PAZAPA-4460 file (N, C-alpha, C; in steps of 0.05 Angstrom, whole numbers, plus 32768, in hexadecimal, padded with zeros to 4 digits):
% residues 80
    n_x    n_y    n_z   ca_x   ca_y   ca_z    c_x    c_y    c_z   seq   type   mol
   7DF3   801F   82E2   7DD8   801E   82D9   7DD5   802C   82BE     1      M     A
   7DC5   8020   82AD   7DBF   802C   8293   7DA0   802E   8291     2      I     A
   7D96   8046   828F   7D79   804B   828D   7D6A   803D   82A4     3      D     A
   7D75   803E   82BB   7D68   8032   82D2   7D6B   8014   82D5     4      G     A
   7D7A   8008   82C2   7D7E   7FEB   82C3   7D9A   7FE5   82CE     5      M     A
   7D9C   7FD1   82DC   7DB6   7FC9   82E6   7DC3   7FB7   82D1     6      M     A
   7DDD   7FBC   82CC   7DEB   7FAC   82B8   7DF3   7F91   82C4     7      M     A
   7DED   7F7C   82B7   7DF6   7F62   82C0   7E0E   7F59   82AF     8      D     A
   7E19   7F43   82B6   7E32   7F3A   82A8   7E2E   7F36   828A     9      R     A
   7E18   7F2C   8282   7E13   7F27   8265   7E14   7F41   8255    10      S     A
   7E09   7F56   8261   7E09   7F70   8253   7E26   7F7B   8251    11      M     A
   7E35   7F78   8267   7E51   7F81   8267   7E61   7F71   8252    12      I     A
   7E5D   7F57   8251   7E6C   7F46   823E   7E64   7F4F   8222    13      V     A
   7E4B   7F53   821D   7E41   7F5B   8202   7E4D   7F76   81FA    14      M     A
   7E4F   7F89   820D   7E5A   7FA3   8206   7E78   7FA0   8200    15      M     A
   7E86   7F8F   820F   7EA3   7F8B   820A   7EA7   7F7E   81EF    16      C     A
   7E97   7F6A   81E8   7E99   7F5D   81CE   7E94   7F71   81B8    17      V     A
   7E7F   7F82   81BB   7E7A   7F96   81A6   7E91   7FAA   81A3    18      M     A
   7E9D   7FB1   81BA   7EB4   7FC3   81B9   7ECB   7FB6   81AA    19      M     A
   7ED1   7F9D   81AF   7EE7   7F8F   81A2   7EE1   7F8B   8184    20      W     A
   7EC8   7F85   817D   7EC1   7F82   8161   7EC4   7F9D   8152    21      V     A
   7EBC   7FB3   815F   7EBF   7FCD   8153   7EDC   7FD4   814F    22      G     A
   7EED   7FCE   8163   7F09   7FD4   8161   7F15   7FC3   814A    23      A     A
   7F0D   7FAA   8148   7F18   7F99   8133   7F10   7FA3   8117    24      L     A
   7EF7   7FAC   8115   7EEE   7FB7   80FB   7EFE   7FD0   80F4    25      I     A
   7F02   7FE1   8108   7F12   7FF9   8104   7F2E   7FF3   80FB    26      F     A
   7F3B   7FDF   8108   7F56   7FD7   8101   7F57   7FCC   80E4    27      I     A
   7F43   7FBC   80DD   7F42   7FB0   80C2   7F3E   7FC6   80AD    28      L     A
   7F2E   7FDA   80B3   7F2A   7FF0   809F   7F44   8000   809C    29      I     A
   7F51   8006   80B2   7F6B   8014   80B0   7F80   8004   80A1    30      I     A
   7F81   7FEA   80A7   7F94   7FD8   809A   7F8F   7FD6   807C    31      G     A
   7F76   7FD3   8075   7F6F   7FD1   8058   7F75   7FEB   8049    32      A     A
   7F71   8002   8056   7F78   801B   804A   7F96   801E   8046    33      T     A
   7FA6   8018   805A   7FC3   8019   8058   7FCD   8006   8042    34      V     A
   7FC2   7FEE   8042   7FCA   7FDA   802D   7FC3   7FE4   8011    35      Y     A
   7FAB   7FEF   800E   7FA3   7FF9   7FF4   7FB5   8010   7FEA    36      G     A
   7FBA   8023   7FFB   7FCB   803A   7FF4   7FE8   8030   7FED    37      V     A
   7FF2   801F   7FFE   800D   8014   7FF9   800F   8006   7FDE    38      A     A
   7FFA   7FF6   7FD8   7FFA   7FE7   7FBF   7FF8   7FFA   7FA7    39      R     A
   7FE8   800E   7FA9   7FE6   8022   7F93   8000   8030   7F8E    40      I     A
   800D   8038   7FA4   8027   8046   7FA1   803C   8033   7F96    41      L     A
   803C   801A   7F9E   8050   8007   7F94   804B   8002   7F76    42      M     A
   8032   8000   7F6E   802D   7FFB   7F51   8035   8013   7F41    43      M     A
   8030   802B   7F4C   8038   8043   7F3D   8056   8045   7F3A    44      K     A
   8065   803E   7F4E   8082   8040   7F4C   808D   802B   7F39    45      S     A
   8080   8014   7F38   8089   7FFF   7F25   8085   8008   7F08    46      R     A
   806F   8015   7F03   8069   801D   7EE8   807D   8033   7EDF    47      V     A
   8083   8045   7EF1   8096   805B   7EEA   80B2   8050   7EE7    48      V     A
   80BB   803E   7EF7   80D6   8034   7EF6   80DB   801E   7EE2    49      D     A
   80C6   8012   7ED7   80C9   7FFC   7EC5   80D9   8003   7EAC    50      R     A
   80D4   801A   7E9F   80E5   8021   7E87   8103   8023   7E8E    51      P     A
   8109   802F   7EA4   8125   8031   7EAC   8131   8016   7EB2    52      L     A
   8122   8004   7EBE   812C   7FE9   7EC3   8131   7FDA   7EA9    53      M     A
   8120   7FDD   7E96   8123   7FD0   7E7C   813C   7FDB   7E6E    54      M     A
   8140   7FF6   7E70   8157   8002   7E64   8171   7FF7   7E70    55      L     A
   8171   7FF5   7E8B   8189   7FEA   7E99   818F   7FCE   7E90    56      K     A
   817A   7FBE   7E8D   817D   7FA2   7E84   818A   7FA1   7E68    57      E     A
   8180   7FB2   7E56   818C   7FB3   7E3B   81A9   7FBB   7E3C    58      R     A
   81B0   7FCE   7E4D   81CC   7FD6   7E50   81DE   7FC0   7E5B    59      Y     A
   81D4   7FB2   7E6F   81E3   7F9C   7E7B   81E7   7F85   7E67    60      V     A
   81D2   7F80   7E57   81D5   7F6A   7E43   81E6   7F72   7E2B    61      R     A
   81EE   7F8C   7E2A   81FF   7F95   7E14   81F0   7F9D   7DFB    62      G     A
   81D6   7F9F   7DFC   81C7   7FA7   7DE5   81CB   7FC4   7DDD    63      E     A
   81D1   7FD5   7DF1   81D7   7FF1   7DEB   81F1   7FF9   7DF9    64      I     A
   81FE   800D   7DEF   8217   8016   7DFB   8211   802C   7E11    65      N     A
   8226   8035   7E1E   8223   8048   7E34   8217   8062   7E2B    66      E     A
   821F   806C   7E14   8215   8085   7E09   81F6   8083   7E04    67      E     A
   81EE   806D   7DF8   81D1   806A   7DF3   81C2   8067   7E0D    68      E     A
   81CE   8058   7E20   81C1   8055   7E3A   81BD   8070   7E48    69      Y     A
   81D1   8080   7E49   81CF   809A   7E56   81BB   80AC   7E48    70      L     A
   81BB   80AC   7E2E   81A8   80BC   7E1F   818B   80B4   7E24    71      R     A
   8187   8099   7E23   816C   808F   7E28   8163   8093   7E45    72      M     A
   8175   8091   7E57   816F   8096   7E74   8166   80B3   7E78    73      R     A
   8173   80C5   7E6B   816B   80E2   7E6D   814F   80E5   7E62    74      R     A
   8149   80D9   7E4C   812E   80DB   7E40   8119   80CF   7E53    75      V     A
   811F   80B8   7E5F   810C   80AC   7E72   8108   80BE   7E8A    76      I     A
   811D   80C9   7E95   811B   80DA   7EAC   810C   80F4   7EA6    77      N     A
   810F   80FE   7E8D   8101   8116   7E85   80E3   8111   7E83    78      D     A
   80DB   80F9   7E7B   80BF   80F2   7E78   80B1   80F0   7E93    79      V     A
   80C0   80E7   7EA7   80B4   80E4   7EC2   80AD   8100   7ECB    80      K     A
***
């Protein structure tokens, strides 16, 4: 009984539906938050690692020698 009223099936079904909708909204909010944080962290790591990746590519292509590569890598790591 709720407030002196007897609950019928339609009220029980409606309460169950509202509970499931609330749970779904909660799951969607948590999922969106996790996705957003993961995306921000991934973009940040890409920006930081991009100069080092470009340096490695130059070394592999033979544009710079090992000494220049090591010197430039130290500079990049010091900037981080």
